[in-house]
Backbone of each chain as ProteinMPNN parsed JSONL, in Angstrom:
{"seq_chain_A": "XXXXXXXXXXXXXXXXXXXXXXXXXXXXXXXXXXXXXXXXXXXXXXXXXXXXXXXXXXXXXXXXXXXXXXX", "coords_chain_A": {"N_chain_A": [[-18.394, 56.129, 12.919], [-19.306, 53.027, 13.054], [-20.539, 49.908, 14.471], [-22.199, 47.163, 12.96], [-24.53, 44.492, 12.765], [-25.083, 43.062, 10.44], [-25.378, 43.089, 6.801], [-28.018, 43.621, 6.184], [-28.874, 45.032, 8.442], [-27.198, 47.203, 8.244], [-28.157, 48.423, 5.86], [-30.758, 49.076, 6.688], [-30.212, 50.834, 8.77], [-28.955, 52.951, 7.421], [-31.079, 53.726, 5.729], [-33.062, 54.425, 7.61], [-31.959, 56.697, 8.706], [-31.613, 58.325, 6.587], [-29.18, 58.481, 5.233], [-26.452, 58.53, 2.923], [-24.565, 55.716, 1.777], [-21.269, 55.082, 3.099], [-18.21, 53.801, 3.585], [-17.714, 50.332, 3.997], [-16.285, 47.993, 6.152], [-15.187, 44.722, 6.972], [-14.958, 43.351, 10.307], [-12.471, 42.186, 10.804], [-10.789, 43.39, 8.94], [-11.028, 46.02, 9.795], [-9.84, 45.751, 12.28], [-7.235, 45.277, 11.503], [-6.624, 47.714, 10.28], [-7.019, 49.479, 12.476], [-5.144, 48.567, 14.318], [-2.734, 49.049, 12.993], [-2.903, 51.835, 12.605], [-3.053, 52.949, 15.191], [-0.892, 51.936, 16.543], [1.56, 53.18, 17.348], [0.801, 55.093, 19.129], [1.257, 55.448, 21.846], [3.953, 55.601, 22.062], [6.917, 56.886, 23.517], [8.427, 58.641, 21.967], [6.654, 59.682, 20.134], [5.612, 61.439, 17.249], [3.761, 63.844, 15.332], [1.892, 62.398, 12.675], [2.484, 62.62, 9.225], [0.32, 63.736, 6.558], [0.876, 62.375, 4.216], [2.108, 60.053, 5.186], [-0.004, 58.99, 6.65], [-1.82, 58.552, 4.605], [-0.425, 56.604, 3.231], [-0.595, 54.421, 4.955], [-3.295, 53.754, 4.706], [-3.388, 53.154, 1.971], [-1.619, 50.979, 1.799], [-3.162, 49.089, 3.009], [-5.006, 48.617, 1.155], [-7.009, 50.451, 1.006], [-8.186, 52.545, -0.928], [-8.948, 55.153, -3.342], [-11.483, 57.697, -3.915], [-13.028, 58.02, -1.546], [-11.251, 57.434, 0.512], [-9.32, 59.337, 0.387], [-7.227, 61.615, 1.92], [-6.733, 64.251, 1.447]], "CA_chain_A": [[-17.809, 54.835, 12.628], [-20.182, 52.21, 13.903], [-20.632, 48.469, 14.233], [-23.516, 46.657, 12.581], [-24.471, 43.025, 12.824], [-25.247, 42.431, 9.122], [-25.668, 43.992, 5.676], [-29.414, 44.024, 6.308], [-28.967, 46.082, 9.463], [-26.53, 48.386, 7.681], [-29.092, 49.069, 4.933], [-31.872, 49.639, 7.458], [-29.677, 51.978, 9.528], [-28.775, 54.051, 6.471], [-32.404, 54.175, 5.288], [-33.772, 55.073, 8.724], [-31.359, 58.006, 8.983], [-31.532, 59.101, 5.351], [-27.771, 58.71, 4.923], [-25.82, 57.816, 1.822], [-23.529, 54.818, 2.29], [-19.862, 55.471, 3.026], [-17.378, 52.621, 3.341], [-17.955, 49.236, 4.934], [-15.185, 47.044, 6.322], [-15.379, 43.65, 7.939], [-14.273, 43.663, 11.56], [-11.059, 41.775, 10.741], [-10.069, 44.443, 8.224], [-10.968, 47.191, 10.669], [-8.819, 45.482, 13.295], [-5.932, 45.471, 10.856], [-6.451, 49.16, 10.13], [-6.911, 50.12, 13.79], [-3.869, 48.168, 14.933], [-1.661, 49.769, 12.298], [-3.082, 53.273, 12.781], [-2.845, 53.384, 16.577], [0.185, 51.15, 17.15], [2.623, 53.99, 17.955], [0.182, 56.239, 19.811], [1.807, 55.596, 23.2], [5.414, 55.643, 22.028], [7.439, 58.134, 24.119], [8.948, 59.54, 20.937], [5.616, 59.928, 19.119], [5.542, 62.722, 16.542], [2.577, 63.852, 14.461], [2.029, 61.68, 11.403], [2.172, 63.474, 8.077], [-0.794, 63.256, 5.742], [1.397, 61.371, 3.272], [2.299, 58.79, 5.923], [-1.336, 58.457, 6.965], [-2.394, 58.027, 3.355], [0.302, 55.373, 2.895], [-1.163, 53.335, 5.764], [-4.558, 53.357, 4.073], [-3.095, 52.539, 0.672], [-1.02, 49.659, 2.026], [-4.228, 48.16, 3.403], [-5.942, 48.501, 0.031], [-8.092, 51.419, 1.17], [-7.847, 53.552, -1.924], [-10.092, 55.759, -4.009], [-11.9, 59.033, -3.464], [-13.522, 58.015, -0.163], [-10.141, 57.314, 1.46], [-8.33, 60.397, 0.139], [-7.157, 62.509, 3.079], [-6.688, 65.645, 0.993]], "C_chain_A": [[-18.437, 53.844, 13.588], [-20.047, 50.729, 13.546], [-22.069, 48.116, 13.859], [-23.428, 45.148, 12.448], [-24.565, 42.354, 11.464], [-25.458, 43.498, 8.062], [-27.103, 44.5, 5.762], [-29.56, 45.156, 7.328], [-28.264, 47.361, 9.005], [-27.498, 49.141, 6.762], [-30.23, 49.748, 5.679], [-31.421, 50.901, 8.208], [-29.486, 53.188, 8.615], [-30.131, 54.617, 6.044], [-33.113, 54.958, 6.39], [-33.256, 56.491, 8.969], [-31.259, 58.89, 7.742], [-30.112, 59.406, 4.92], [-27.35, 57.929, 3.69], [-24.758, 56.887, 2.392], [-22.128, 55.408, 2.136], [-19.03, 54.268, 2.647], [-17.658, 51.582, 4.416], [-16.743, 48.316, 4.946], [-15.649, 45.918, 7.222], [-14.552, 43.949, 9.182], [-12.8, 43.258, 11.528], [-10.228, 42.831, 10.015], [-9.959, 45.699, 9.084], [-9.945, 46.984, 11.776], [-7.419, 45.699, 12.743], [-5.628, 46.967, 10.717], [-6.203, 49.816, 11.489], [-5.563, 49.809, 14.446], [-2.71, 48.935, 14.293], [-1.707, 51.26, 12.621], [-2.674, 53.729, 14.175], [-1.631, 52.762, 17.249], [1.198, 52.012, 17.897], [2.091, 55.133, 18.822], [0.785, 56.493, 21.19], [3.334, 55.613, 23.211], [5.912, 56.945, 22.645], [7.927, 59.135, 23.073], [7.949, 59.868, 19.84], [5.748, 61.338, 18.53], [4.305, 62.694, 15.658], [2.872, 63.157, 13.133], [1.681, 62.638, 10.253], [0.977, 62.893, 7.321], [-0.331, 62.186, 4.759], [1.581, 60.02, 3.966], [0.95, 58.154, 6.266], [-1.979, 57.851, 5.716], [-1.726, 56.708, 2.98], [-0.224, 54.184, 3.699], [-2.443, 52.824, 5.104], [-4.291, 52.61, 2.767], [-2.54, 51.135, 0.844], [-2.059, 48.618, 2.429], [-5.286, 48.02, 2.308], [-7.105, 49.47, 0.11], [-7.769, 52.627, 0.295], [-9.124, 54.109, -2.55], [-10.498, 57.046, -3.32], [-12.31, 59.041, -1.99], [-12.378, 58.075, 0.837], [-9.067, 58.385, 1.265], [-8.363, 61.414, 1.276], [-7.054, 63.979, 2.686], [-7.298, 65.769, -0.39]], "O_chain_A": [[-18.133, 53.829, 14.781], [-19.527, 50.355, 12.495], [-23.023, 48.698, 14.375], [-22.394, 44.599, 12.069], [-24.173, 41.195, 11.326], [-25.688, 44.666, 8.378], [-27.379, 45.66, 5.454], [-30.288, 46.12, 7.094], [-28.69, 48.466, 9.343], [-27.64, 50.359, 6.874], [-30.621, 50.866, 5.342], [-32.143, 51.896, 8.271], [-29.815, 54.313, 8.991], [-30.315, 55.833, 5.999], [-33.691, 56.016, 6.141], [-34.007, 57.373, 9.384], [-30.87, 60.054, 7.828], [-29.848, 60.447, 4.319], [-27.823, 56.819, 3.443], [-24.113, 57.225, 3.385], [-21.84, 56.13, 1.182], [-19.123, 53.766, 1.526], [-17.819, 51.91, 5.592], [-16.24, 47.912, 3.898], [-16.43, 46.146, 8.146], [-13.576, 44.697, 9.13], [-11.967, 43.913, 12.156], [-9.104, 43.133, 10.418], [-8.921, 46.36, 9.098], [-9.258, 47.926, 12.172], [-6.539, 46.23, 13.42], [-4.519, 47.418, 11.001], [-5.28, 50.618, 11.633], [-4.932, 50.679, 15.046], [-1.813, 49.411, 14.989], [-0.673, 51.876, 12.879], [-2.028, 54.765, 14.332], [-1.369, 53.04, 18.419], [1.655, 51.623, 18.972], [2.842, 56.032, 19.203], [0.818, 57.634, 21.65], [3.938, 55.637, 24.283], [5.381, 58.01, 22.329], [7.844, 60.345, 23.284], [8.334, 60.281, 18.746], [5.972, 62.304, 19.259], [3.848, 61.617, 15.275], [3.947, 63.308, 12.554], [0.695, 63.372, 10.322], [0.669, 61.706, 7.437], [-1.044, 61.218, 4.497], [1.252, 58.974, 3.405], [0.787, 56.936, 6.182], [-2.595, 56.786, 5.767], [-2.382, 55.798, 2.472], [-0.293, 53.068, 3.186], [-2.645, 51.618, 4.963], [-4.891, 51.57, 2.497], [-2.933, 50.211, 0.132], [-1.867, 47.42, 2.219], [-6.324, 47.388, 2.507], [-8.08, 49.336, -0.63], [-7.155, 53.595, 0.742], [-10.223, 53.605, -2.319], [-9.941, 57.433, -2.293], [-11.973, 59.975, -1.262], [-12.508, 58.695, 1.893], [-8.02, 58.339, 1.91], [-9.406, 62.003, 1.56], [-7.269, 64.857, 3.521], [-7.353, 66.866, -0.945]]}, "seq_chain_B": "XXXXXXXXXXXXXXXXXXXXXXXXXXXXXXXXXXXXXXXXXXXXXXXXXXXXXXXXXXXXXXXXXXXXXXXXXXXXXXXXXXXXXXXXXXXXXXXXXXXXXXXXXXXXXXXXXXXXXXXXXXXXXXXXXXXXXXXXXXXXXXXXXXXX", "coords_chain_B": {"N_chain_B": [[4.651, 71.161, 15.889], [5.622, 72.056, 19.075], [8.281, 71.526, 21.549], [7.256, 71.667, 24.166], [4.53, 71.115, 23.761], [4.662, 68.508, 22.752], [5.705, 67.237, 25.024], [3.638, 67.698, 26.846], [1.535, 66.356, 25.609], [2.576, 63.725, 25.716], [2.596, 63.381, 28.497], [-0.149, 63.478, 28.988], [-1.083, 61.145, 27.67], [0.385, 59.15, 29.008], [-0.632, 59.482, 31.559], [-3.272, 58.797, 31.127], [-3.012, 56.04, 30.586], [-1.902, 55.19, 32.991], [-3.748, 55.976, 34.944], [-6.285, 55.683, 33.954], [-7.779, 57.809, 33.207], [-7.858, 61.132, 31.805], [-5.477, 63.76, 32.52], [-6.326, 66.807, 34.207], [-5.958, 70.298, 33.271], [-4.923, 71.515, 35.523], [-3.79, 69.343, 36.899], [-1.723, 68.673, 35.099], [-0.271, 71.046, 35.006], [0.689, 71.099, 37.605], [2.328, 68.831, 37.555], [4.253, 69.657, 35.746], [5.22, 71.962, 36.846], [4.408, 74.399, 35.871], [2.522, 77.351, 34.913], [-1.027, 77.108, 35.057], [-2.453, 78.325, 32.997], [-0.664, 78.346, 30.887], [-0.438, 75.639, 30.329], [-3.07, 75.134, 29.624], [-3.186, 76.568, 27.238], [-1.469, 74.968, 25.758], [-2.942, 72.562, 25.668], [-5.022, 73.471, 24.038], [-3.649, 73.992, 21.656], [-2.825, 71.406, 21.029], [-5.286, 70.258, 20.597], [-6.072, 71.721, 18.328], [-4.221, 70.717, 16.573], [-5.129, 68.214, 16.214], [-4.226, 66.277, 17.968], [-5.273, 65.799, 20.392], [-8.659, 65.789, 21.627], [-10.735, 68.272, 22.729], [-13.473, 68.911, 24.975], [-15.983, 70.892, 23.583], [-15.514, 74.379, 24.009], [-14.081, 74.184, 26.342], [-11.248, 73.158, 28.386], [-11.191, 70.55, 28.945], [-10.428, 67.169, 28.472], [-11.807, 65.313, 25.925], [-11.342, 63.282, 24.074], [-8.497, 61.243, 23.829], [-7.411, 59.963, 21.433], [-6.969, 56.513, 20.741], [-8.645, 56.503, 22.948], [-11.56, 57.374, 24.815], [-13.397, 59.719, 26.783], [-15.982, 60.188, 27.343], [-19.337, 58.955, 27.403], [-19.84, 56.164, 25.219], [-21.073, 53.572, 22.998], [-19.093, 51.633, 23.125], [-17.259, 49.446, 24.873], [-14.166, 48.56, 26.064], [-12.105, 46.056, 27.089], [-8.908, 45.859, 28.122], [-5.42, 45.599, 28.737], [-5.723, 45.415, 31.508], [-7.744, 47.132, 32.274], [-11.031, 48.584, 31.853], [-12.009, 50.353, 29.097], [-13.301, 53.187, 27.276], [-14.109, 53.247, 23.939], [-13.772, 55.548, 21.265], [-15.092, 55.168, 18.812], [-16.02, 52.725, 16.276], [-13.619, 52.199, 14.944], [-11.684, 53.207, 16.743], [-12.225, 51.697, 19.032], [-11.278, 49.144, 18.389], [-8.729, 49.988, 18.13], [-7.687, 50.357, 20.658], [-6.676, 47.901, 21.954], [-4.603, 47.682, 20.108], [-3.056, 50.049, 20.479], [-2.236, 49.582, 23.076], [-0.739, 47.378, 22.723], [-1.638, 44.763, 23.171], [-3.954, 42.129, 24.097], [-7.551, 42.23, 23.663], [-10.999, 42.732, 24.604], [-14.073, 43.574, 23.231], [-17.066, 45.008, 23.983], [-19.982, 45.864, 22.542], [-22.478, 47.419, 20.453], [-25.007, 46.902, 17.946], [-25.472, 49.473, 15.641], [-27.879, 49.797, 14.419], [-29.958, 48.168, 15.626], [-29.314, 47.941, 18.286], [-28.605, 45.579, 19.438], [-26.467, 43.513, 21.423], [-23.039, 43.163, 20.677], [-20.012, 41.34, 20.331], [-16.509, 41.493, 20.21], [-13.212, 40.21, 19.83], [-9.718, 40.462, 20.332], [-6.708, 38.821, 19.819], [-3.318, 38.34, 20.219], [-2.981, 40.233, 18.225], [-4.715, 39.526, 16.197], [-8.106, 39.391, 15.027], [-10.251, 37.491, 16.86], [-12.796, 36.955, 17.533], [-15.997, 37.879, 16.443], [-15.895, 38.217, 13.713], [-17.94, 38.337, 11.899], [-19.07, 40.768, 12.17], [-19.822, 44.027, 10.906], [-18.2, 47.098, 10.012], [-18.935, 50.459, 9.649], [-18.184, 53.418, 7.914], [-19.232, 56.571, 7.619], [-18.395, 59.119, 6.785], [-16.381, 60.691, 4.369], [-12.76, 60.452, 4.079], [-11.338, 62.934, 3.9], [-12.927, 64.652, 5.244], [-13.039, 63.918, 7.885], [-12.23, 65.35, 10.18], [-13.883, 67.52, 10.277], [-16.145, 67.376, 11.865], [-15.494, 65.774, 14.38], [-16.739, 64.434, 16.405], [-19.105, 63.468, 15.273], [-18.052, 61.983, 13.151]], "CA_chain_B": [[4.35, 70.946, 17.312], [6.873, 72.36, 19.777], [8.708, 70.547, 22.549], [6.32, 71.667, 25.297], [3.294, 70.418, 23.389], [4.956, 67.067, 22.698], [5.832, 66.766, 26.409], [2.299, 67.706, 27.459], [0.804, 65.239, 25.016], [3.101, 62.478, 26.282], [2.105, 63.302, 29.875], [-1.58, 63.147, 28.932], [-1.269, 59.727, 27.323], [0.905, 58.303, 30.088], [-1.595, 59.58, 32.66], [-4.439, 57.996, 30.744], [-2.699, 54.618, 30.768], [-1.632, 54.921, 34.412], [-4.87, 56.303, 35.837], [-7.561, 55.403, 33.324], [-8.475, 59.07, 32.913], [-6.887, 62.148, 31.398], [-5.202, 64.789, 33.538], [-6.837, 68.162, 33.992], [-4.864, 71.266, 33.089], [-4.31, 71.731, 36.846], [-2.923, 68.177, 37.14], [-0.533, 68.742, 34.246], [0.512, 72.199, 35.462], [1.386, 70.675, 38.825], [3.39, 67.891, 37.166], [5.297, 70.366, 34.985], [5.67, 73.161, 37.553], [4.092, 75.544, 35.02], [1.226, 77.999, 35.139], [-2.127, 76.361, 34.423], [-2.844, 78.986, 31.742], [0.267, 77.913, 29.839], [-0.828, 74.268, 29.984], [-4.349, 75.224, 28.904], [-2.857, 76.956, 25.859], [-0.898, 73.79, 25.113], [-4.069, 71.662, 25.369], [-5.759, 74.017, 22.88], [-2.839, 73.774, 20.444], [-2.893, 69.98, 20.723], [-6.618, 70.065, 19.996], [-6.054, 72.274, 16.958], [-3.364, 69.838, 15.765], [-5.792, 66.901, 16.195], [-3.491, 65.339, 18.819], [-6.246, 65.563, 21.464], [-9.924, 66.464, 21.34], [-11.289, 68.877, 23.943], [-14.907, 69.195, 24.993], [-16.111, 72.256, 23.046], [-15.6, 75.482, 24.956], [-13.412, 73.885, 27.603], [-9.946, 72.495, 28.239], [-11.363, 69.18, 29.437], [-10.14, 66.247, 27.368], [-12.912, 64.449, 25.494], [-10.705, 62.117, 23.464], [-7.077, 61.105, 23.504], [-7.719, 58.797, 20.592], [-8.299, 55.922, 20.583], [-9.383, 56.489, 24.214], [-12.6, 58.39, 24.918], [-13.748, 59.955, 28.183], [-17.426, 60.448, 27.405], [-19.985, 57.667, 27.11], [-20.114, 55.662, 23.871], [-21.508, 52.167, 23.159], [-17.969, 50.731, 22.931], [-16.499, 49.18, 26.099], [-13.003, 47.77, 25.654], [-11.294, 45.55, 28.195], [-7.547, 45.629, 27.614], [-4.385, 46.143, 29.595], [-6.116, 45.418, 32.908], [-8.782, 48.119, 32.556], [-12.083, 48.715, 30.858], [-11.911, 51.673, 28.495], [-14.334, 53.564, 26.317], [-13.573, 53.55, 22.611], [-14.495, 56.643, 20.633], [-15.918, 54.695, 17.69], [-15.672, 51.354, 15.901], [-12.182, 52.175, 14.61], [-10.884, 53.424, 17.947], [-12.407, 50.591, 19.984], [-10.298, 48.128, 18.005], [-7.41, 50.584, 18.259], [-7.17, 50.343, 22.038], [-5.699, 46.806, 22.091], [-3.442, 47.99, 19.27], [-2.223, 51.057, 21.142], [-1.673, 48.987, 24.294], [0.056, 46.232, 22.278], [-2.102, 43.594, 23.906], [-5.239, 41.546, 23.725], [-8.682, 43.045, 24.088], [-12.381, 42.306, 24.37], [-14.91, 44.73, 22.96], [-18.508, 44.832, 24.138], [-20.543, 47.015, 21.848], [-23.847, 47.154, 20.013], [-25.355, 47.212, 16.559], [-26.001, 50.838, 15.558], [-29.243, 49.728, 13.909], [-30.966, 47.578, 16.516], [-28.883, 47.982, 19.683], [-28.248, 44.258, 19.953], [-25.087, 43.417, 21.886], [-22.044, 42.516, 19.825], [-18.731, 41.162, 21.019], [-15.34, 41.246, 19.372], [-12.024, 39.936, 20.634], [-8.426, 40.516, 19.642], [-5.687, 38.045, 20.514], [-2.06, 38.37, 19.449], [-3.123, 41.123, 17.08], [-5.738, 39.074, 15.248], [-9.494, 39.337, 15.473], [-10.574, 36.092, 17.127], [-14.243, 36.849, 17.747], [-16.722, 39.007, 15.851], [-15.532, 38.39, 12.299], [-19.153, 38.585, 11.111], [-19.512, 42.154, 12.419], [-19.424, 45.02, 9.914], [-17.894, 48.448, 10.476], [-19.294, 51.407, 8.591], [-17.668, 54.781, 8.025], [-20.111, 57.404, 6.784], [-17.802, 60.376, 6.339], [-15.137, 60.509, 3.604], [-11.557, 60.71, 4.874], [-10.89, 64.331, 3.957], [-13.846, 65.425, 6.103], [-13.137, 63.303, 9.214], [-12.027, 66.287, 11.286], [-14.835, 68.64, 10.252], [-16.959, 67.179, 13.068], [-14.929, 64.487, 14.792], [-17.724, 63.756, 17.245], [-20.014, 62.741, 14.379], [-17.266, 60.99, 12.42]], "C_chain_B": [[5.642, 71.14, 18.113], [7.121, 71.375, 20.919], [7.759, 70.5, 23.738], [5.064, 70.871, 24.942], [3.516, 68.908, 23.278], [5.073, 66.49, 24.109], [4.461, 66.688, 27.088], [1.476, 66.546, 26.914], [1.256, 63.897, 25.594], [2.603, 62.296, 27.719], [0.625, 62.903, 29.897], [-1.759, 61.653, 28.679], [-0.742, 58.811, 28.422], [-0.042, 58.336, 31.289], [-2.837, 58.763, 32.371], [-4.167, 56.516, 31.018], [-2.518, 54.288, 32.25], [-2.883, 55.02, 35.266], [-6.241, 55.978, 35.248], [-8.356, 56.654, 33.009], [-7.429, 60.103, 32.522], [-6.644, 63.16, 32.513], [-5.904, 66.102, 33.187], [-5.652, 69.088, 33.706], [-4.174, 71.538, 34.422], [-3.366, 70.583, 37.187], [-1.614, 68.324, 36.375], [0.346, 69.927, 34.646], [1.311, 71.839, 36.709], [2.566, 69.766, 38.472], [4.557, 68.609, 36.487], [5.875, 71.556, 35.748], [5.446, 74.418, 36.738], [2.775, 76.173, 35.46], [0.134, 77.209, 34.416], [-2.534, 76.989, 33.089], [-1.944, 78.553, 30.589], [-0.08, 76.494, 29.378], [-2.154, 74.272, 29.219], [-4.113, 75.633, 27.448], [-2.287, 75.767, 25.085], [-2.01, 72.791, 24.752], [-4.815, 72.165, 24.13], [-4.973, 73.811, 21.59], [-2.873, 72.299, 20.036], [-4.251, 69.619, 20.11], [-6.614, 70.544, 18.542], [-5.228, 71.402, 16.007], [-3.932, 68.417, 15.663], [-5.008, 65.854, 16.982], [-4.288, 64.986, 20.066], [-7.563, 66.155, 20.962], [-10.477, 66.969, 22.667], [-12.807, 68.973, 23.826], [-15.082, 70.641, 24.548], [-16.269, 73.309, 24.147], [-14.897, 75.252, 26.269], [-11.99, 73.402, 27.318], [-9.999, 71.089, 28.841], [-11.207, 68.218, 28.263], [-11.32, 65.299, 27.146], [-12.34, 63.149, 24.935], [-9.197, 62.307, 23.455], [-7.077, 59.817, 22.68], [-6.6, 57.753, 20.654], [-9.156, 55.924, 21.856], [-10.378, 57.645, 24.253], [-13.029, 58.512, 26.374], [-15.166, 60.487, 28.329], [-18.099, 59.141, 27.0], [-20.123, 57.398, 25.614], [-20.602, 54.219, 24.057], [-20.343, 51.173, 23.231], [-17.121, 50.599, 24.196], [-15.396, 48.187, 25.762], [-12.225, 47.353, 26.896], [-9.938, 45.157, 27.632], [-6.562, 46.233, 28.603], [-4.823, 46.289, 31.044], [-7.155, 46.46, 33.276], [-9.917, 47.951, 31.551], [-12.126, 50.167, 30.416], [-13.16, 51.951, 27.676], [-13.654, 53.899, 25.0], [-14.426, 54.627, 21.953], [-15.508, 56.136, 19.614], [-15.469, 53.279, 17.359], [-14.172, 51.219, 15.62], [-11.35, 52.265, 15.889], [-11.041, 52.29, 18.96], [-11.42, 49.472, 19.67], [-8.878, 48.674, 18.109], [-6.838, 50.529, 19.658], [-6.261, 49.144, 22.291], [-4.439, 47.062, 21.266], [-2.5, 48.97, 19.949], [-1.534, 50.494, 22.376], [-0.801, 47.765, 23.992], [-0.334, 44.974, 23.048], [-3.41, 43.067, 23.361], [-6.368, 42.462, 24.193], [-10.007, 42.392, 23.784], [-13.243, 43.551, 24.237], [-16.362, 44.324, 23.1], [-19.161, 46.069, 23.559], [-21.956, 46.666, 21.401], [-24.008, 47.503, 18.543], [-25.992, 48.607, 16.516], [-27.448, 50.853, 15.092], [-30.23, 49.304, 14.982], [-30.572, 47.589, 17.988], [-28.519, 46.63, 20.256], [-26.769, 44.206, 20.332], [-24.228, 42.672, 20.877], [-20.761, 42.392, 20.62], [-17.644, 40.88, 19.984], [-14.177, 40.963, 20.315], [-10.791, 39.963, 19.743], [-7.42, 39.742, 20.481], [-4.446, 37.982, 19.633], [-2.204, 39.17, 18.155], [-4.21, 40.743, 16.101], [-7.129, 39.131, 15.864], [-9.885, 37.878, 15.64], [-12.056, 35.878, 17.403], [-14.891, 38.078, 17.115], [-16.43, 39.227, 14.384], [-16.743, 38.694, 11.418], [-19.632, 40.039, 11.221], [-18.985, 43.062, 11.311], [-19.113, 46.346, 10.603], [-18.22, 49.391, 9.333], [-18.777, 52.793, 8.926], [-18.494, 55.632, 7.074], [-19.358, 58.523, 6.085], [-16.526, 60.104, 5.549], [-13.922, 61.044, 4.363], [-11.204, 62.189, 4.967], [-11.778, 65.183, 4.851], [-13.917, 64.876, 7.527], [-13.067, 64.314, 10.352], [-12.969, 67.482, 11.247], [-15.742, 68.586, 11.482], [-16.586, 65.807, 13.609], [-15.903, 63.725, 15.705], [-18.708, 62.938, 16.422], [-19.265, 61.656, 13.627], [-17.108, 59.731, 13.248]], "O_chain_B": [[6.64, 70.467, 17.856], [6.291, 70.514, 21.213], [7.479, 69.424, 24.266], [4.595, 70.053, 25.733], [2.653, 68.121, 23.668], [4.6, 65.384, 24.368], [4.165, 65.735, 27.809], [0.804, 65.841, 27.667], [0.433, 63.042, 25.92], [2.232, 61.19, 28.114], [0.205, 62.092, 30.723], [-2.501, 60.98, 29.394], [-1.367, 57.796, 28.731], [-0.227, 57.32, 31.96], [-3.39, 58.116, 33.261], [-4.996, 55.825, 31.61], [-2.936, 53.223, 32.706], [-3.064, 54.243, 36.204], [-7.245, 55.997, 35.961], [-9.507, 56.558, 32.582], [-6.254, 59.969, 32.866], [-7.515, 63.385, 33.354], [-6.05, 66.451, 32.016], [-4.494, 68.706, 33.878], [-2.965, 71.768, 34.453], [-2.271, 70.809, 37.703], [-0.533, 68.127, 36.929], [1.572, 69.824, 34.627], [2.47, 72.23, 36.848], [3.66, 69.912, 39.017], [5.712, 68.211, 36.641], [6.903, 72.105, 35.35], [6.184, 75.394, 36.876], [2.025, 75.612, 36.259], [0.341, 76.707, 33.311], [-2.914, 76.28, 32.158], [-2.4, 78.411, 29.455], [-0.022, 76.187, 28.187], [-2.334, 73.5, 28.277], [-4.758, 75.112, 26.538], [-2.586, 75.583, 23.905], [-2.012, 72.239, 23.651], [-5.196, 71.371, 23.27], [-5.552, 73.494, 20.551], [-2.942, 71.978, 18.849], [-4.338, 68.777, 19.215], [-7.095, 69.85, 17.646], [-5.49, 71.35, 14.806], [-3.298, 67.529, 15.095], [-5.113, 64.662, 16.691], [-4.007, 63.984, 20.723], [-7.584, 66.92, 19.998], [-10.666, 66.198, 23.608], [-13.354, 69.099, 22.731], [-14.411, 71.53, 25.07], [-17.051, 73.143, 25.083], [-15.076, 76.019, 27.215], [-11.585, 73.258, 26.165], [-8.969, 70.519, 29.199], [-11.781, 68.427, 27.194], [-11.758, 64.591, 28.052], [-12.794, 62.057, 25.279], [-8.687, 63.377, 23.122], [-6.78, 58.734, 23.184], [-5.419, 58.098, 20.622], [-10.271, 55.404, 21.846], [-10.087, 58.748, 23.79], [-13.025, 57.527, 27.112], [-15.501, 61.149, 29.312], [-17.488, 58.312, 26.326], [-20.478, 58.288, 24.841], [-20.548, 53.698, 25.171], [-20.582, 49.975, 23.383], [-16.366, 51.505, 24.55], [-15.661, 47.105, 25.238], [-11.749, 48.195, 27.657], [-9.822, 44.262, 26.795], [-6.842, 47.255, 29.23], [-4.351, 47.186, 31.743], [-7.431, 46.664, 34.459], [-9.777, 47.267, 30.537], [-12.259, 51.083, 31.227], [-13.968, 51.058, 27.421], [-12.742, 54.724, 24.947], [-15.651, 54.619, 22.071], [-16.641, 56.614, 19.56], [-14.643, 52.7, 18.065], [-13.544, 50.238, 16.016], [-10.42, 51.483, 16.086], [-10.091, 51.96, 19.671], [-10.798, 48.916, 20.575], [-7.923, 47.899, 18.17], [-5.625, 50.642, 19.834], [-5.158, 49.334, 22.802], [-3.338, 46.7, 21.679], [-1.29, 48.75, 19.992], [-0.404, 50.866, 22.695], [-0.198, 47.188, 24.897], [0.521, 44.221, 23.515], [-3.9, 43.497, 22.317], [-6.16, 43.354, 25.015], [-10.136, 41.608, 22.844], [-13.144, 44.474, 25.046], [-16.833, 43.41, 22.422], [-18.927, 47.185, 24.023], [-22.56, 45.724, 21.915], [-23.247, 48.291, 17.981], [-26.933, 48.889, 17.258], [-28.169, 51.819, 15.342], [-31.223, 49.99, 15.226], [-31.396, 47.282, 18.851], [-28.162, 46.529, 21.43], [-25.924, 44.783, 19.648], [-24.652, 41.672, 20.299], [-20.458, 43.227, 21.472], [-17.843, 40.134, 19.026], [-14.164, 41.422, 21.457], [-10.816, 39.553, 18.582], [-7.288, 39.964, 21.684], [-4.515, 37.618, 18.459], [-1.622, 38.824, 17.127], [-4.593, 41.553, 15.258], [-7.3, 38.942, 17.068], [-9.856, 37.111, 14.678], [-12.514, 34.739, 17.497], [-14.379, 39.19, 17.246], [-16.687, 40.31, 13.858], [-16.598, 39.24, 10.324], [-20.492, 40.478, 10.458], [-17.861, 42.898, 10.836], [-19.689, 46.671, 11.641], [-17.833, 49.154, 8.189], [-18.907, 53.278, 10.05], [-18.457, 55.431, 5.86], [-19.641, 58.842, 4.931], [-15.668, 59.355, 6.017], [-14.034, 61.961, 5.177], [-10.804, 62.649, 6.036], [-11.421, 66.313, 5.183], [-14.763, 65.312, 8.308], [-13.751, 64.167, 11.365], [-12.871, 68.37, 12.094], [-16.067, 69.619, 12.069], [-17.259, 64.811, 13.341], [-15.872, 62.495, 15.754], [-19.101, 61.843, 16.823], [-19.764, 60.541, 13.476], [-16.475, 58.775, 12.803]]}, "name": "protein", "num_of_chains": 2, "seq": "XXXXXXXXXXXXXXXXXXXXXXXXXXXXXXXXXXXXXXXXXXXXXXXXXXXXXXXXXXXXXXXXXXXXXXXXXXXXXXXXXXXXXXXXXXXXXXXXXXXXXXXXXXXXXXXXXXXXXXXXXXXXXXXXXXXXXXXXXXXXXXXXXXXXXXXXXXXXXXXXXXXXXXXXXXXXXXXXXXXXXXXXXXXXXXXXXXXXXXXXXXXXXXXXXXXXXXXXXXX"}
C-alpha cells in the first residue's frame, strides 16, 4: 500500500514492476478509511473485529466489489 | 482471544504509545510477573490472530498496526512523537489511532520524490493530490502482510 504522486507515476510503477493494477484511492479517501479502521485500536476495551464488521466498514465507505471482499 | 492475550495486547499498545517502541517479551513478563515463555506464547497467538506482527522466526514485534518498528518510507509526526507507518493506509491511521492531528513525510513509490500529507481535526488538509495504491485484493492481505 503505497503513495504515488500522480496517475502517470502509478502507471509507470506498475509497468516497471510488471504488476497488475489493484485499487487506487485518493489520499482524502484513504484518510477516511484509515481513520475509521484504526480509530479504536488503542481503546482499553478493544476486542478483535469480526470479518463482517470489517467488511461493513469498507462497504460504508463505498469500497465494494471483488477486490474489497475479505472472504 | 483469551483474557491474557487481550491484556498482553493492551500492554503492548500502551507501551508503544508511552515509550515509542514495543515491549520485549522480557519487558512484558516483568510487568505481568509471568514467565517470559508464557508471554512469548501469547505474542505468538496474537501474531496468529493478526493482532500483532512478529519478525519472522522471533518474538520481536515488527508491527503493532498502524505502528511499525522497522524502517519504511512513511514518517508520521503525531501525538508528540515521530512514528513509522507500516504502509500508506497505516501512516494515515496513526493520527486516527491517536485521535489527533498528524503530518506524514513520505515518498512516491515510483520516483522517490518527497510527498507530504497532513491531517487536522480528522480531515486531510495537505496532500489531496496524492494517490494511494493497494496491489493485493482484500482476502489476500494477510498472506504476506509485509508485501501488502
